[in-house]
Structure formats: C-alpha cells, structure tokens
C-alpha positions in Angstrom: -23.3 79.4 -41.8 -21.1 81.0 -39.6 -21.8 84.0 -37.1 -18.8 85.7 -37.5 -18.6 89.3 -39.4 -17.7 87.6 -42.6 -19.0 84.8 -44.2 -17.6 84.3 -47.9 -20.1 81.7 -48.9 -23.1 81.9 -50.9 -25.7 82.9 -50.3 -28.7 80.0 -50.1 -32.2 80.6 -49.8 -34.1 79.3 -47.2 -37.4 79.2 -49.0 -38.9 79.0 -52.8 -36.7 81.0 -54.7 -38.2 82.3 -58.3 -36.4 80.5 -60.9 -33.8 82.6 -63.0 -34.9 82.7 -66.8 -34.4 85.2 -69.7 -36.3 88.6 -69.9 -39.8 88.5 -70.6 -42.0 91.1 -73.0 -41.2 94.3 -74.1 -40.8 93.6 -77.8 -42.5 96.2 -79.2 -40.6 98.8 -76.5 -37.2 97.1 -77.5 -37.7 97.1 -80.8 -38.5 100.8 -80.9 -35.5 101.9 -78.8 -33.0 100.3 -80.9 -34.3 101.5 -83.7 -34.1 105.1 -81.9 -30.3 104.7 -81.8 -29.9 104.3 -85.5 -32.4 107.3 -86.1 -30.9 110.3 -87.7 -30.8 113.3 -85.0 -31.8 116.8 -85.5 -28.4 117.7 -85.8 -27.6 115.1 -88.6 -30.9 116.5 -90.6 -29.3 119.8 -90.2 -26.2 119.0 -91.5 -24.4 119.4 -88.7 -22.3 117.2 -86.4 -23.4 115.7 -83.4 -21.9 117.3 -80.3 -23.0 115.0 -77.8 -23.9 111.6 -77.1 -27.3 110.2 -77.6 -30.0 109.9 -74.9 -32.4 107.5 -75.0 -35.2 107.6 -72.1 -37.1 105.2 -70.8 -40.2 106.4 -68.4 -41.9 104.6 -65.7 -43.5 105.1 -62.3 -41.2 102.6 -59.9 -42.3 98.7 -60.2 -42.8 99.3 -64.1 -39.6 97.2 -65.0 -38.4 100.5 -66.5 -35.1 99.0 -64.8 -34.8 95.6 -66.0 -35.9 96.9 -69.4 -32.6 99.3 -69.7 -30.4 96.5 -68.5 -32.2 94.3 -71.5 -31.4 97.0 -74.0 -28.0 97.4 -72.7 -27.1 93.3 -72.9 -28.3 93.7 -76.4 -26.0 96.6 -77.7 -23.0 96.2 -75.6 -21.0 94.9 -77.8 -21.1 97.8 -79.9 -19.8 100.1 -77.2 -16.1 98.4 -76.9 -14.9 100.5 -73.9 -17.7 99.3 -71.9 -21.0 100.0 -70.0 -20.8 102.3 -66.9 -23.4 102.4 -64.5 -25.0 105.4 -61.9 -27.8 105.6 -59.8 -29.1 109.3 -59.3 -31.7 109.1 -56.6 -31.4 107.8 -52.6 -34.3 104.5 -52.0 -36.2 107.4 -50.7 -35.9 109.2 -53.4 -33.4 112.0 -52.6 -31.5 113.0 -55.7 -28.0 111.8 -55.6 -25.3 114.4 -56.2 -24.0 115.0 -59.2 -20.1 115.4 -57.7 -20.7 111.4 -56.3 -22.5 110.3 -59.3 -19.3 111.3 -61.3 -16.7 110.4 -59.3 -18.1 107.1 -59.1 -18.2 106.4 -63.1 -14.3 108.2 -62.8 -14.0 105.6 -60.3 -15.7 102.8 -62.7 -13.0 104.0 -65.7 -9.9 104.2 -63.6 -9.7 108.0 -63.9 -8.0 109.4 -60.5 -10.5 112.2 -59.4 -8.9 115.1 -57.3 -10.6 115.1 -53.5 -12.9 117.9 -52.8 -12.9 118.7 -56.3 -16.7 120.4 -56.7 -19.5 119.0 -59.8 -18.4 121.3 -62.4 -14.9 119.9 -62.2 -15.6 116.5 -61.7 -18.2 116.6 -64.7 -15.4 118.3 -67.6 -13.1 115.6 -66.0 -15.5 112.8 -67.1 -16.6 114.0 -70.2 -12.9 114.8 -71.0 -12.0 111.3 -69.9 -15.0 109.5 -72.3 -14.4 111.4 -75.6 -11.6 109.1 -76.6 -14.1 106.6 -75.8 -16.9 104.3 -77.1 -19.2 103.3 -74.1 -22.4 103.4 -72.8 -23.7 104.9 -69.7 -26.8 103.4 -67.9 -28.0 106.5 -65.9 -30.9 105.0 -63.4 -33.8 106.8 -61.3 -33.0 110.3 -62.5 -34.6 112.7 -61.3 -34.3 115.7 -63.3 -32.7 116.8 -66.5 -30.5 118.4 -64.7 -28.4 115.6 -63.4 -28.7 113.8 -66.8 -27.0 117.0 -68.6 -24.1 117.2 -66.2 -23.1 113.4 -66.8 -23.9 113.7 -70.8 -20.7 113.1 -72.9 -19.5 115.2 -75.6 -19.0 112.0 -77.3 -21.4 111.2 -80.7 -19.8 107.5 -80.5 -21.3 107.4 -77.1 -24.6 105.7 -75.7 -26.6 107.4 -73.2 -29.4 105.1 -71.5 -31.4 107.1 -69.1 -34.4 105.8 -66.7 -36.6 108.3 -64.9 -40.4 108.8 -63.9 -40.6 111.6 -66.3 -39.6 113.6 -69.3 -36.0 115.3 -69.2 -37.4 118.6 -70.4 -34.2 121.0 -71.4 -32.6 117.7 -73.5 -32.5 118.1 -76.7 -33.3 115.3 -79.5 -35.0 112.3 -76.7 -38.1 110.5 -77.4 -39.5 108.9 -74.1 -39.8 104.8 -74.0 -43.3 105.2 -72.2 -44.1 101.9 -69.9 -47.2 100.3 -69.1 -48.0 96.6 -67.8 -46.5 93.9 -69.3 -48.7 92.4 -71.9 -51.1 89.2 -70.6 -48.7 86.4 -72.0 -45.3 87.7 -70.6 -47.1 88.7 -67.4 -48.6 85.0 -67.1 -45.3 83.6 -67.9 -44.0 85.9 -65.0 -46.4 84.2 -62.8 -45.5 80.5 -64.2 -41.7 81.1 -62.8 -43.0 81.2 -59.0 -46.1 79.2 -59.2 -45.1 76.4 -61.6 -47.2 75.7 -64.9 -50.3 73.8 -63.4 -51.7 76.8 -60.9 -52.1 79.1 -64.0 -53.3 76.3 -66.9 -56.1 74.8 -64.6 -57.5 78.6 -64.4 -56.3 80.6 -66.8 -59.3 83.1 -65.9 -58.5 83.7 -62.7 -54.9 84.5 -63.4 -55.9 86.7 -66.0 -57.8 88.2 -63.4 -54.6 88.5 -61.6 -53.0 90.2 -64.0 -55.6 92.7 -64.6 -55.5 93.1 -60.7 -52.0 94.0 -60.4 -52.2 96.1 -64.0 -49.6 93.8 -65.5 -47.2 95.7 -63.4 -43.8 93.5 -63.0 -43.3 94.5 -59.4 -46.9 94.0 -58.1 -46.9 90.7 -60.3 -43.7 89.4 -58.4 -44.7 90.1 -55.3 -47.9 88.2 -56.2 -46.1 85.1 -57.7 -44.0 85.2 -54.0 -47.1 85.0 -52.1 -48.3 82.2 -54.3 -45.0 80.5 -54.3 -45.3 80.2 -50.8 -48.6 78.6 -50.6 -48.1 75.3 -53.0 -51.9 74.7 -51.7 -53.8 78.2 -52.5 -55.3 78.8 -55.7 -54.6 81.9 -57.9 -58.1 82.6 -57.7 -57.7 83.0 -53.8 -55.3 85.8 -54.7 -57.3 87.2 -57.3 -60.3 87.4 -55.0 -58.6 89.3 -52.2 -57.3 91.7 -54.6 -60.1 92.6 -56.0 -61.6 92.7 -52.6 -59.3 95.2 -51.5 -60.2 99.1 -52.0 -59.1 100.5 -55.0 -57.0 103.3 -53.4 -53.3 103.0 -54.1 -51.7 101.4 -56.8 -51.4 97.9 -57.4 -48.1 97.1 -56.3 -49.4 98.6 -52.6 -52.2 96.7 -52.6 -49.8 93.7 -53.3 -47.8 94.9 -51.0 -50.0 95.0 -48.3 -51.7 91.6 -48.4 -47.9 89.9 -48.4 -47.2 92.4 -45.5 -50.0 90.9 -43.6 -49.5 87.2 -44.3 -45.8 87.5 -42.9 -45.3 86.1 -39.2 -44.8 88.9 -37.3 -40.9 89.2 -36.5 -40.5 88.9 -40.3 -43.1 91.3 -40.9 -41.2 93.7 -38.2 -37.7 93.1 -39.9 -39.1 93.9 -43.0 -40.8 97.3 -42.3 -37.2 98.0 -40.2 -35.3 97.6 -43.6 -36.3 101.0 -44.4 -34.0 102.4 -42.2 -30.8 100.7 -44.0 -28.7 103.0 -45.4 -28.3 103.3 -49.4 -31.2 100.3 -49.4 -28.3 97.9 -48.9 -28.6 95.1 -45.9 -26.6 92.6 -45.2 -26.9 90.3 -42.2 -25.4 92.6 -39.5 -27.7 95.5 -40.5 -30.9 93.4 -40.4 -29.6 91.8 -36.9 -29.3 95.2 -35.6 -32.3 96.7 -36.7 -34.5 94.0 -35.1 -32.6 93.0 -32.3 -32.1 89.5 -33.3 -29.3 86.9 -33.8 -26.9 87.6 -37.3 -28.5 83.8 -38.2 -31.7 84.3 -37.6 -31.4 87.8 -39.3 -30.0 86.1 -42.5 -32.2 83.5 -43.0 -35.2 86.2 -42.2 -33.8 88.1 -45.2 -33.3 84.7 -47.7 -36.8 84.3 -47.1 -37.7 87.8 -47.7 -35.7 87.5 -50.9 -37.6 84.4 -52.2 -41.2 86.2 -52.0 -39.6 89.1 -54.2 -39.4 91.6 -51.4 -35.6 91.8 -51.9 -32.9 91.1 -54.3 -29.8 89.4 -53.5 -27.1 91.4 -54.7 -23.5 89.4 -56.7 -21.1 90.2 -53.4 -18.5 87.8 -52.1 -20.4 88.7 -48.9 -24.3 87.8 -48.3 -25.8 91.5 -49.3 -29.2 92.3 -50.4 -30.7 95.5 -51.8 -34.7 96.3 -51.3 -36.5 97.2 -54.6 -36.8 101.0 -54.7 -40.3 100.5 -55.7 -40.7 99.4 -52.4 -39.0 101.7 -50.1 -41.8 104.0 -49.6 -44.3 101.6 -48.9 -41.8 99.9 -46.0 -41.6 103.4 -44.9 -45.4 104.1 -44.6 -45.9 100.5 -42.8 -43.1 101.2 -40.6 -44.6 104.6 -39.4 -48.1 103.1 -39.5 -47.0 99.9 -37.2 -44.1 101.0 -35.3 -43.5 103.6 -33.0 -41.2 107.0 -34.0 -39.4 105.8 -30.5 -38.8 102.3 -31.7 -37.9 103.5 -35.0 -35.1 105.9 -33.8 -33.7 102.9 -31.0 -33.6 100.4 -34.4 -31.5 103.3 -35.8 -29.4 103.4 -33.2 -28.8 99.6 -32.8 -27.8 99.8 -36.6 -25.5 102.8 -36.2 -23.7 101.4 -32.9 -23.1 97.9 -34.7 -21.4 99.6 -37.2 -19.0 101.5 -35.0 -18.0 98.4 -33.5 -17.9 96.4 -36.8 -15.4 99.5 -37.8 -13.3 99.3 -34.8 -13.0 95.6 -35.5 -11.9 96.1 -39.1 -9.0 98.3 -37.7 -7.9 96.1 -34.9 -7.5 93.4 -36.7 -4.9 95.2 -38.8 -3.3 96.4 -35.3 -1.4 92.7 -35.0 1.4 93.9 -32.8 -0.8 96.1 -30.7 -1.3 94.0 -27.6 -4.1 96.5 -26.5 -5.4 95.8 -29.8 -5.4 92.2 -29.6 -7.1 92.0 -26.0 -9.6 94.5 -27.3 -10.5 92.3 -30.2 -10.6 88.9 -28.1 -12.9 90.8 -25.6 -15.3 91.6 -28.7 -18.4 89.0 -29.3 -17.2 86.3 -32.1 -20.1 87.5 -34.5 -18.0 91.0 -34.6 -14.8 89.8 -35.1 -12.5 89.6 -38.5 -10.9 86.2 -39.4 -8.1 88.0 -41.2 -7.0 91.5 -42.4 -8.1 90.6 -46.0 -11.6 89.5 -44.5 -11.7 92.9 -42.7 -10.6 94.5 -46.2 -13.1 92.9 -48.3 -15.9 93.5 -45.4 -14.6 97.1 -46.0 -14.6 97.2 -49.8 -18.1 95.6 -50.5 -19.9 97.7 -47.6 -18.4 101.2 -48.7 -21.5 102.3 -50.2 -23.6 101.7 -47.1 -21.1 102.6 -44.6 -20.7 106.6 -46.2 -24.3 106.2 -46.8 -24.9 105.6 -42.9 -22.4 108.5 -42.2 -24.7 110.9 -43.9 -28.2 109.3 -42.7 -26.4 109.8 -39.1 -25.5 113.3 -39.5 -29.0 114.2 -41.0 -30.7 112.3 -38.3 -29.4 114.9 -36.0 -30.6 112.9 -33.2 -27.8 110.6 -32.7 -24.7 113.0 -33.1 -22.3 111.4 -30.2 -23.0 108.2 -32.3 -22.5 109.7 -35.8 -19.8 111.2 -34.2 -18.0 108.1 -33.1 -19.2 106.4 -36.6 -17.3 108.9 -38.8 -14.1 108.5 -35.9 -14.2 104.7 -36.4 -15.0 105.3 -40.2 -11.8 107.4 -41.3 -9.5 105.2 -39.0 -10.7 101.9 -40.8 -10.2 103.5 -44.4 -6.9 104.9 -43.3 -5.7 101.7 -42.1 -6.5 99.2 -44.9 -6.9 101.8 -47.8 -4.4 104.4 -47.0 -4.7 108.1 -46.2 -3.9 109.3 -49.9 -6.2 106.3 -51.8 -9.1 107.3 -49.2 -8.7 110.7 -49.6 -12.0 111.5 -51.6 -14.3 109.8 -49.1 -12.3 110.9 -46.1 -13.0 114.5 -47.6 -16.9 113.7 -47.6 -16.5 112.0 -44.1 -14.7 115.6 -42.6 -17.3 117.6 -44.2 -20.0 115.8 -42.5 -18.0 116.0 -39.3 -17.8 120.1 -39.7 -21.6 119.8 -40.4 -21.7 118.5 -36.8 -19.7 120.5 -34.9 -21.5 123.5 -36.6 -24.7 121.8 -35.2 -23.5 121.0 -31.8 -21.5 124.2 -31.1 -18.6 121.6 -31.3 -14.7 124.1 -31.8 -12.3 121.4 -31.1 -14.3 118.9 -33.5 -14.4 121.9 -36.1 -10.7 122.8 -35.6 -9.9 119.0 -36.2 -12.5 119.0 -39.6 -11.4 122.5 -40.8 -7.4 121.4 -41.0 -8.4 117.8 -42.4 -10.4 119.4 -45.2 -7.8 122.4 -45.6 -5.2 119.5 -46.2 -6.9 117.9 -48.7 -7.3 121.3 -50.5 -3.8 122.3 -50.1 -2.7 118.7 -51.9 -5.0 119.3 -54.6 -3.6 123.3 -55.7 -6.7 124.6 -53.9 -4.2 126.6 -51.9 -6.8 130.0 -51.5 -9.3 127.6 -50.4 -7.2 125.4 -48.0 -6.1 129.0 -46.7 -9.4 130.4 -46.0 -10.4 127.2 -43.8 -6.6 127.1 -42.3 -7.9 130.7 -40.4 -11.4 129.1 -39.9 -9.7 126.3 -38.3 -7.3 128.9 -35.8 -10.5 130.7 -34.7 -12.4 127.5 -33.7 -9.0 126.0 -32.1 -9.1 129.1 -30.2 -12.1 129.3 -29.3 -11.6 125.6 -27.9 -8.6 126.6 -26.5 -6.7 123.3 -28.1 -3.1 124.0 -28.5 -2.7 121.5 -30.9 -5.3 123.0 -33.3 -4.0 126.5 -32.8 -0.4 124.9 -33.7 -0.9 123.2 -36.6 -3.3 126.0 -38.1 -0.7 128.9 -37.4 1.6 126.6 -38.7 -0.6 125.5 -42.4 -1.5 129.8 -42.5 2.6 129.7 -43.2 2.4 127.0 -45.6 -0.1 128.6 -47.6 1.3 132.2 -48.1 4.3 130.3 -48.6 2.8 128.4 -51.5 0.7 131.6 -52.6 4.2 133.5 -53.0 3.9 135.9 -50.5 6.8 134.7 -48.1 7.1 137.9 -45.5 3.8 136.8 -44.5 4.7 132.9 -44.7 7.8 133.8 -41.8 5.3 136.1 -40.2 3.4 133.0 -39.0 5.9 130.4 -39.0 7.5 133.0 -36.4 3.8 132.7 -34.5 3.9 129.1 -34.7 7.5 129.0 -33.2 6.5 131.1 -30.3 3.9 129.1 -29.3 5.9 125.7 -29.5 8.7 127.2 -27.5 6.3 128.6 -24.7 5.4 124.9 -25.0 8.7 123.8 -24.8 8.3 121.4 -28.0 11.5 121.3 -29.3 11.3 118.8 -32.3 8.4 121.4 -33.8 10.3 124.3 -32.8 13.5 123.3 -34.6 11.6 121.9 -37.7 9.5 125.6 -37.8 13.3 127.5 -37.7 14.0 125.1 -40.8 10.3 126.6 -42.6 11.0 130.3 -41.3 14.8 129.8 -43.0 13.1 128.5 -46.7 10.3 131.2 -46.6 13.3 133.8 -46.1 15.7 131.9 -48.5 12.6 132.1 -51.3 12.8 136.4 -50.7 15.7 136.1 -51.1 16.8 137.3 -47.5 19.7 135.4 -47.3 21.4 136.7 -43.6 17.8 136.0 -42.0 17.7 132.3 -43.7 21.5 131.8 -42.6 20.5 132.5 -39.1 17.1 130.5 -38.7 18.9 127.3 -40.3 21.7 127.4 -37.4 19.0 127.7 -35.0 17.4 124.6 -37.0 20.6 122.7 -37.3 21.1 123.5 -33.5 18.0 122.2 -32.0 18.1 118.8 -33.6 21.3 118.7 -32.3 20.3 119.3 -29.1 17.4 116.9 -30.0 20.1 114.3 -31.7 18.4 114.0 -34.6 20.9 113.2 -36.7 19.4 113.1 -39.7 17.4 116.1 -39.3 20.8 118.2 -38.4 23.2 116.8 -41.3 19.8 118.3 -43.0 19.4 121.5 -42.2 23.5 121.9 -42.3 23.1 120.9 -46.0 20.2 123.8 -46.4 22.6 126.0 -44.5 25.5 125.8 -47.0 23.3 126.1 -50.0 21.9 129.4 -48.5 25.6 130.3 -47.7 26.6 129.7 -51.3 23.6 131.7 -52.8 24.6 134.5 -50.4 28.4 134.7 -52.7 30.0 132.4 -49.2 31.2 129.6 -51.0 34.2 128.9 -48.8 31.9 128.9 -45.5 29.4 126.6 -47.8 32.3 123.8 -48.7 33.2 123.8 -44.6 29.4 123.7 -44.5 28.9 120.9 -46.8 31.9 118.8 -45.6 30.3 118.9 -41.8 27.0 117.9 -43.2 28.6 115.0 -45.2 30.0 113.7 -41.8 26.6 114.0 -39.7 24.8 112.3 -42.8 27.4 109.2 -41.9 26.5 109.3 -38.6 22.8 108.9 -39.2 23.1 105.9 -41.4 20.8 107.6 -44.3 22.4 106.6 -47.6 20.2 109.0 -49.7 20.9 111.7 -47.2 24.8 110.8 -47.6 24.7 110.6 -51.3 22.6 114.0 -52.0 25.0 115.8 -49.9 27.8 114.6 -51.7 26.3 115.5 -54.7 26.1 119.4 -53.0 29.5 119.0 -52.2 30.4 118.6 -55.5 28.3 121.3 -56.8 29.8 124.0 -54.7 33.4 122.6 -55.4 32.5 123.2 -59.5 31.5 126.7 -58.4 35.2 127.3 -56.8 37.2 126.0 -59.8 38.1 122.3 -58.7 36.2 120.2 -61.2 38.9 117.0 -60.4 37.6 117.0 -56.6 34.2 117.9 -57.6 34.2 114.3 -60.2 35.3 112.8 -56.7 32.3 113.3 -55.0 29.9 112.8 -57.3 31.7 109.5 -57.9 31.4 108.7 -53.9 27.5 109.5 -54.5 27.1 107.5 -57.3 28.6 104.6 -55.3 26.6 104.9 -52.2 23.3 105.1 -54.2 24.5 101.9 -55.9 25.0 99.9 -52.4 21.7 101.0 -51.2 19.5 97.9 -50.5 17.9 96.5 -53.9 14.0 97.5 -52.4 14.9 100.7 -51.0 13.2 100.4 -48.3 13.2 104.0 -46.5 9.8 103.8 -44.6 6.7 104.7 -45.2 6.0 108.3 -47.5 4.7 110.6 -44.7 2.8 113.4 -45.2 3.1 117.0 -45.4 1.9 117.5 -42.1 3.0 114.7 -39.9 1.2 115.4 -37.0 -2.2 114.9 -39.1 -3.2 111.5 -39.9 -7.1 112.4 -40.8 -8.1 111.6 -37.5 -11.1 112.8 -36.0 -9.5 114.1 -32.8 -12.2 114.3 -30.5 -12.1 112.6 -26.7 -15.6 111.7 -27.2 -15.1 109.9 -30.5 -12.4 108.0 -29.4 -14.9 104.8 -29.0 
C-alpha cells in the first residue's frame, strides 16, 4: 500500500467482510412491482394513450432495504430497456433535496447529451424529456424527497419506466401505487445474519437468532450492523447481542439501538473517525478525507475505513481509487453521535483540516500538469509525498473520481459561513485544476456553479473585487450560451463592483463586455460607445495592445451600423496600433478588415491597394491561413472590379497556400472570446 495521493490498487479489507450473495427476500414485493409494470393504466382504461412513463414507487424509511429492492427490480427488468438504466440520487446525505437542475444535468451527462452551462431547471428538464422521447430507458430516482422532484424528471415517453424510492407517497403524480416496505421475513433475516456469522451460531440457538431478528424488526440495515458486530466477535453468542438489545430502552428505532451498541464497542480512535465521517462531502470518503478529519496518517485512515466497511458501517464504492460511501440511513446517527461526543470547536477544526487537505491536493493536481515550469516542479517537490501524484494521468483520474465530493466540498464550505477564507482558496484551486485537466469549455457547467458560490461568499463578506471577478465569469458563460440579456445585466453589475474595488482590470473588462453584449443585441451605437469608454481607460493606462484591439471592436460596431467613414478611421487606428506594437499578424488582419469596409463604402480601388498591403503583411507574419484568407478577399475585390482572370489567379494562390499547410493544421489552441479571462478567481487571498 502506498501513501501517495493516488493508489490504484484494490481495496483490501483488514477485518471480517460480509460475503457477496444474492438478493434476499421481498419475493411478494418484487412480484407485485413486476405486475404493476404490465397493468393497464388509467389512460389506457379510458381509451387514451399514456402520455408519460409508468412510475413505480418503493416507499419505506431509510434502512428498510428500499434501495436494494429497487436495484434488484432494475436488475430483473433491465433487459426490457435497451437504451439503458439511468440513476440519480435526489437527496444529500443529510436529507437536503438535490436541486432538479443538478439531477437533470447528471442524467443528461449519462446520456452524453451536452447541457448548456448555466441553463435553468426548466430548460434542463425539457432537454432531458426531449432526449428520452425516442429512447426506451429505465430511470431510477433514489431518495426522492417529494413529488415535485420526480415530476420534473418524469419522461414524456410511455415506453420508459421510472422507479422512485422515497420515504412516503408521491402525492400529485397520477396512477402511482406505492410498494410500502416493512421488515424482512424471518427466514430471509436469518439468512442475512448467517452471511456474517456463519451457520453454526444461528442453528445452535435458533430462538435467540429469531429474538435478534425481532429486536431488529427485520430491518436490513439493523441486521447488517448486528451481523457485523457478531462477525467481529467469533466467540460471542447470538443470545449475547439479543439480550443487550432487549435490555436497551425502547426509545429510538431498531437501527439507532444497534448502532449505539456497535459504536460503543469500537475502539476510541475508530469510533471518533466514524463520527467525523458525517462531515464527509456528499457522503463519500477516501483515505485522505478520513486522514484529514481525524488528524492521522493516510495509511491508518485506510485501515480504519476497511475495518468499518467490514462491520457494515460503510460501503466500498466500485472505483479505480479507494473510496467509500456512508449509508444514508446512518448519516443522521453519525451526526447525532458527533454532536454528543465531540465539541463544536473540534468538529469545526476537523472540517477545516479536511478543506485544507483538499486545497493542497488540488494544488498538487494542477501542478503536475505544469511540467515545463520550474516553479511548479519546485512547489510540487516541496509537498509531502502523500499529497503528490505520480503522473498527470493519475491526477486526472483522482479529479474525475472525486469530482462529486469536490463540488460538494465547495458547496458545504460556502454554506458553513465560518470558513470563508478556506472556501475561497478551495474554489480557486478547484477551478484551476479543472481547467488544467478538463479544459474551460468542457468544465463550464461545473465552473458556472463554482463561480456562483464565489459570488455568494463575495457578497456575504463584502468583497467587491471577488464579486466583480465572479460576475464576469458567470456573464461570460451566459454570453457564450446565448443568454445575452442576462450577460449584459451581470457585466453591468461587475462594472459597479469593479469601480467599488477600484480594480482597473475588472472595470476595463466589464466596459468592453458591456459593449460586446450590446453588439450581440444589435444596439451598435451603444456598443461603439462602451467600446470607446473601454478604449479611453486603456489609453490612459498606456495599455497599447488592448487599445489597438478595441479600435477594431469600435470599427466592427460602426461597420454593422453602416457608418463606413467612422469604421475606416477606427480600422486605420487599429492597424497603426498593431504595427507600433510589432504585432504583424494583427496588423495584417486590421488591413484586411479595412479593405472590406472600403469596398462597402464604394471605394474598390482603395480596397484593392489595402488588400495588397494586407497580403504583404500576412506573408511577413508567416500565418498561412491568414495569407489564404487575404488572398481570397483580394480575389473578391478583383471580381467586383471586373478582372476575373486576376481573381482566379489569387484564388488559386489561396488554394496552393492551404495545400502547403501542415497536415495537422496546428495553429495553436483556440482562444476564448475574452482572452484575458481564464475563468480563474482573481483574488490575491485565493492564490494559495
């Protein structure tokens, strides 16, 4: 076993483990559920075509085995749904409902359907229904907290099936008959215990075993903990545990009583680790999380997690990296135990240690990609070995596996409100790591959520600089996804925040972006005005490259408005600025655009001269695609001047240039519209 941040070895249990086996009991329930799939619905009886998918509801309290029954039903009927099985969990471990937007986005990702970053709940739900319209899928929604969640995700496709798991009825969804779970039958409950204890202890004292089942009320989660307790004590009789449970107060559920005995019997360090796991984001824990929470080594934490898994207190998650899941039914019990045995200051310190460890792992995850940076290599070597990744691939795998927990960490850190400095550092490093490994475009949906969290913290703490950066990032995503009006409102809010912070970068970016939004909306006069304001600021700060670029944006606005005289003056200023800055390619592009406007203005001879000058500068720039584009523009101008022979020559030259271009067409990475914005959180305190 390695102490490095990523260990791709399998999870080895260090204690007794419950053997794998088939699903137990629930024969009657499964038969009823399968029959319910086939029964005629109310629409069919009334002669109407069913407008939506059939909904099956499995209702029961946490720990009743409701999810296991749903998964067994899915396993039995999955072959009827050739387009696959989709799963979503609709509640956080603490019972907080998962927003429909997040659940819909996850289901769309499972279908490989791109979902626009920043799209709202209604748009995503509509996209999901449209994506399922021609598919035959089985949709399993676990831990549904209400009918509204299920209804929003219900396909308008009668060939699909939706299986919902909930604590109670889904009032408001038509034609749903719940399958309500009680305890397991005695035979199945005894078989569940036998998987942990072996058959001898059950057969030698069947009355005590049945008494234990009765004390647990046949509840699978309680029986699992009871079996784990017995498996860890080979010399203990079943009667010993049955007596202890019967001696317990009748207060609380069977699960809470068994949990109390199991927790009390744990060694103090293991019991403390178990309690602190209630702080694990999304109910997912890995050895690093447990190590940071408990303040112990990664190796010791992994051994403890394996031991807790063997006792039935955790579930091992199928993953290339060691990862464990806290059963949802145990989360409130862990939280109550932590509040009883651990002081609030200790819990807050454990949470801070966990977030700090996450920040450092994200720093390492990003640094491993910067192999050409001596500073990054030096910083990486300065980290403890347990926090280092052996390869960029290993870092990317860790980021992918831990993504749900990392995003949940950011949400929990912001919701906490007491650790805003750590929260800002965490979100900064999360953004940078995702951009480094996934790319800005691919990570945009997740980054949009992170920037919203940054905005929440900035507004709560009165941090105008961070507020301006978050608003700019959110507005950029809005603009890229066609929500221009929303983007404009955010850009103007970012301008106000930038002025409050006296941040020249934010002010300039916001003014230029306001102009860009007006340009997109077709308000060319306002666009030119805002570009002019941004230009004045750049000139005052002697930022010549940005000033030259802004002259070009002003010229574009004037061109769209048909003000060709103003457009020509602005393009000449842009070309002169690029030439002074020794940006040969940009100078050639500006000349090419000037030639186009001259042609629009009815001055073809001037356009021809400018085009030829642009061709010369494009050749100096060594940009083959630019040279070809300018040659084509020159050919178009010659056509309009009545010289088709010369036009053909220049088109042929453009084709020759493109044919000579290297096969890979490597022209460098595509740049976003706002090159200055890399979706980073621009905060000095967030640099980490």
